[in-house]
C-alpha positions as CSV (number, residue, x, y, z in Angstrom):
1,X,10.4,-52.2,-0.6
2,X,11.5,-48.8,0.5
3,X,9.2,-45.9,-0.1
4,X,9.8,-42.3,0.9
5,X,7.5,-39.3,1.3
6,X,10.6,-37.1,0.6
7,X,10.0,-37.7,-3.1
8,X,8.1,-34.9,-4.8
9,X,4.5,-35.5,-6.1
10,X,5.9,-35.2,-9.6
11,X,8.4,-38.0,-8.9
12,X,5.6,-40.3,-7.8
13,X,3.4,-39.5,-10.8
14,X,6.3,-39.9,-13.2
15,X,7.2,-43.2,-11.6
16,X,3.6,-44.4,-11.9
17,X,3.4,-43.3,-15.6
18,X,6.7,-44.9,-16.4
19,X,5.6,-48.2,-15.0
20,X,2.4,-48.1,-17.1
21,X,4.4,-47.3,-20.2
22,X,6.7,-50.3,-19.4
23,X,3.7,-52.6,-18.9
24,X,4.5,-53.0,-15.3
25,X,0.9,-52.7,-14.5
26,X,0.6,-54.2,-11.1
27,X,3.7,-52.3,-10.0
28,X,2.0,-49.1,-11.2
29,X,-1.0,-49.9,-9.0
30,X,1.2,-50.6,-6.0
31,X,3.0,-47.2,-6.7
32,X,-0.4,-45.5,-6.6
33,X,-1.3,-47.3,-3.3
34,X,2.0,-46.1,-1.8
35,X,1.3,-42.6,-2.9
36,X,-2.1,-42.6,-1.2
37,X,-0.7,-44.2,2.0
38,X,2.0,-41.5,2.1
39,X,-0.5,-38.7,1.5
40,X,0.7,-37.8,-2.0
41,X,-2.2,-36.4,-4.0
42,X,-2.5,-37.7,-7.6
43,X,-3.1,-35.2,-10.4
44,X,-5.0,-35.4,-13.6
45,X,-2.0,-36.9,-15.3
46,X,-1.8,-39.8,-12.9
47,X,-5.4,-41.0,-13.3
48,X,-5.4,-41.7,-17.0
49,X,-2.2,-43.8,-16.7
50,X,-3.5,-45.6,-13.6
51,X,-6.9,-46.3,-15.2
52,X,-5.2,-47.6,-18.3
53,X,-3.2,-50.0,-16.2
54,X,-6.3,-51.2,-14.3
55,X,-8.2,-51.5,-17.6
56,X,-5.4,-53.6,-19.1
57,X,-5.5,-55.8,-16.0
58,X,-9.3,-56.0,-16.3
59,X,-9.5,-55.4,-12.5
60,X,-13.0,-54.1,-12.1
61,X,-12.8,-53.9,-8.3
62,X,-9.6,-51.8,-8.3
63,X,-11.1,-49.7,-11.2
64,X,-14.2,-48.9,-9.1
65,X,-12.0,-47.8,-6.2
66,X,-9.9,-45.6,-8.4
67,X,-13.0,-44.2,-10.0
68,X,-14.1,-43.1,-6.5
69,X,-10.7,-41.5,-6.0
70,X,-11.1,-39.6,-9.3
71,X,-14.2,-37.9,-7.7
72,X,-12.6,-37.6,-4.2
73,X,-9.6,-35.7,-5.7
74,X,-11.9,-33.5,-7.9
75,X,-11.2,-34.8,-11.4
76,X,-14.5,-36.5,-12.1
77,X,-16.4,-33.7,-13.7
78,X,-13.8,-31.5,-15.5
79,X,-11.3,-33.8,-17.0
80,X,-12.5,-35.2,-20.3
81,X,-9.2,-37.3,-20.5
82,X,-10.0,-39.0,-17.3
83,X,-13.6,-39.6,-18.3
84,X,-12.5,-41.1,-21.7
85,X,-10.1,-43.4,-19.8
86,X,-13.0,-44.5,-17.5
87,X,-15.1,-45.4,-20.5
88,X,-12.2,-47.5,-21.8
89,X,-11.8,-49.1,-18.3
90,X,-15.5,-50.2,-18.1
91,X,-15.5,-51.4,-21.7
92,X,-12.5,-53.6,-21.1
93,X,-14.1,-54.9,-17.9
94,X,-17.4,-55.6,-19.6
95,X,-19.7,-53.2,-17.8
96,X,-21.9,-51.5,-20.4
97,X,-24.0,-49.7,-17.8
98,X,-20.9,-48.0,-16.4
99,X,-19.7,-47.1,-19.9
100,X,-22.9,-45.4,-20.7
101,X,-23.1,-43.6,-17.3
102,X,-19.6,-42.2,-17.6
103,X,-20.1,-41.1,-21.2
104,X,-23.4,-39.5,-20.4
105,X,-21.7,-37.3,-17.8
106,X,-19.1,-35.9,-20.1
107,X,-20.1,-32.3,-20.7
108,X,-17.6,-31.5,-23.5
109,X,-17.2,-34.6,-25.6
110,X,-14.3,-34.7,-28.0
111,X,-13.4,-37.0,-30.8
112,X,-11.7,-39.4,-28.4
113,X,-14.9,-39.5,-26.3
114,X,-17.1,-40.4,-29.2
115,X,-14.6,-42.9,-30.5
116,X,-14.5,-44.6,-27.1
117,X,-18.2,-44.8,-26.9
118,X,-18.8,-46.0,-30.5
119,X,-16.1,-48.7,-30.2
120,X,-17.5,-49.7,-26.8
121,X,-21.0,-50.1,-28.3
122,X,-19.4,-52.3,-31.0
123,X,-17.6,-54.3,-28.3
124,X,-21.0,-55.0,-26.7
125,X,-22.4,-55.8,-30.2
126,X,-24.9,-52.9,-29.9
127,X,-24.6,-52.1,-33.6
128,X,-27.7,-49.8,-34.0
129,X,-26.7,-47.8,-31.0
130,X,-23.1,-47.5,-32.4
131,X,-24.6,-46.0,-35.6
132,X,-26.9,-43.7,-33.6
133,X,-23.9,-42.5,-31.5
134,X,-22.1,-41.8,-34.8
135,X,-25.0,-39.7,-36.0
136,X,-25.0,-37.8,-32.7
137,X,-21.2,-37.2,-33.1
138,X,-21.8,-35.7,-36.5
139,X,-24.7,-33.6,-35.1
140,X,-22.4,-32.2,-32.5
141,X,-19.9,-31.3,-35.3
142,X,-17.2,-33.6,-34.1
143,X,-15.0,-34.6,-36.9
144,X,-14.8,-38.4,-37.3
145,X,-11.3,-40.0,-37.5
146,X,-10.3,-43.1,-39.4
147,X,-10.7,-45.0,-36.1
148,X,-14.4,-43.8,-36.0
149,X,-14.9,-45.0,-39.5
150,X,-13.5,-48.5,-38.8
151,X,-16.0,-48.8,-35.9
152,X,-18.9,-47.5,-38.1
153,X,-17.9,-50.0,-40.8
154,X,-17.9,-52.8,-38.3
155,X,-21.3,-51.8,-37.0
156,X,-22.7,-51.6,-40.6
157,X,-21.3,-55.0,-41.5
158,X,-23.1,-56.6,-38.5
159,X,-26.5,-55.2,-39.4
160,X,-29.0,-56.8,-41.8
161,X,-28.2,-55.6,-45.4
162,X,-31.0,-52.9,-45.7
163,X,-30.2,-51.3,-42.4
164,X,-26.4,-51.3,-43.1
165,X,-27.0,-49.7,-46.5
166,X,-29.2,-46.9,-45.0
167,X,-26.2,-45.6,-43.2
168,X,-24.9,-44.3,-46.5
169,X,-27.9,-42.0,-47.0
C-alpha cells in the first residue's frame, strides 16, 4: 500500500470519513494509523468518524487508544461531538463505567449527549437511572426528541407497574 505525506491533512481526514461512510471500518482505522505514522494531525472532524468505526467494530482496545489520542490532540474537553461519540463507543463495547465517566465530564450537554446517555442506560438495563437522567435532562431545559421518548418508554415498560406509571406525574 502506497501512502504519501504529500497529501494534505484535509485529504487524509476526508479519506478516513469516506471509508467510515462506506462501512470500510478496518480500512478507516488503518488510514488513521497511516496518518499518525506520517505525522498528520487529526482534527475534531476525524475523531467522531474514527470513533464510530471503532464502536461499530466493538474494538475496545483500539477505542481506548483513540480515546487517549483525543486528549493528546486536545479534543477531550471542548468537543461535545467527540464526547458524545465516546459515550456511544463505550456503550457498544459494554463498558458502563467508561460511559458514565465520559458523560460526567461533558460540560455543555446537548440533546445528543442526553440521548446517548439515556439510551446507554437502557442498553445496560439501568431503567431507574435512565428515568433519572431524563428528569435531569428536563431540569437542564434540554428539549427531548422522539428518540429520547422512545428510550424513556422502554425504561418505563421495564419497571414494575407503579414505578412506570409515576413517570407520568
